[in-house]
C-alpha positions in Angstrom: -52.5 56.9 -92.7 -49.6 57.9 -89.6 -50.8 61.4 -89.1 -54.8 60.5 -88.9 -53.3 57.5 -86.4 -52.0 60.3 -84.6 -54.6 62.1 -84.5 -56.9 59.1 -83.1 -53.8 58.4 -80.1 -53.5 62.1 -79.4 -57.7 62.1 -78.6 -57.7 59.3 -76.9 -54.5 60.2 -74.4 -56.9 63.8 -73.4 -59.7 61.8 -73.1 -58.1 59.8 -71.0 -56.2 62.8 -68.5 -59.5 64.5 -68.6 -61.4 61.7 -67.2 -58.1 61.0 -64.4 -57.9 64.4 -63.5 -62.2 64.7 -63.2 -62.1 61.9 -60.8 -59.3 63.6 -58.7 -61.4 66.5 -58.2 -59.5 68.8 -60.1 -59.7 71.7 -62.3 -57.4 72.1 -66.0 -56.4 75.0 -64.1 -54.9 73.3 -61.1 -53.7 70.7 -63.0 -51.6 72.9 -64.8 -50.4 74.5 -62.4 -49.2 71.1 -60.5 -46.9 70.2 -63.8 -46.1 73.9 -64.0 -47.3 75.1 -67.4 -49.6 77.6 -68.7 -53.2 77.6 -67.8 -54.5 76.5 -71.4 -51.5 73.8 -71.3 -53.8 70.6 -69.9 -57.0 72.2 -72.4 -54.6 72.1 -74.9 -53.4 68.0 -74.6 -57.2 67.3 -73.6 -58.6 68.7 -77.3 -55.7 66.7 -78.7 -54.0 70.6 -79.9 -50.6 69.9 -78.5 -48.3 67.4 -78.4 -46.8 66.7 -74.8 -43.2 65.8 -73.8 -42.3 62.8 -71.8 -41.3 64.3 -69.3 -44.7 66.8 -68.6 -46.6 62.9 -69.6 -44.2 61.6 -66.2 -45.3 65.0 -63.9 -49.0 64.2 -64.9 -48.4 61.2 -63.4 -47.4 61.8 -60.8 -50.0 64.4 -59.3 -52.5 62.2 -60.6 -51.0 59.4 -58.6 -51.3 57.0 -61.2 -48.2 54.5 -62.6 -47.1 56.2 -66.2 -48.7 53.7 -67.9 -52.4 53.8 -66.7 -52.0 56.8 -68.7 -52.4 55.4 -71.8 -54.9 52.7 -70.4 -57.4 53.9 -73.3 
């Protein structure tokens, strides 16, 4: 049960990142560059293929100019 809930959470979080990134006219590669990650990093997050450390979540919120808590507004 917990594993299924985790997958749902990762999927929703990835969709939220995609939404915010697109609203700001950024590509996955641009956002990856801004948070000092490899090109496929954001794609993996958006597709729920990767866990993400809090430090990277914080960087994403800064780059997208959004309060940290708003990343979880899904």
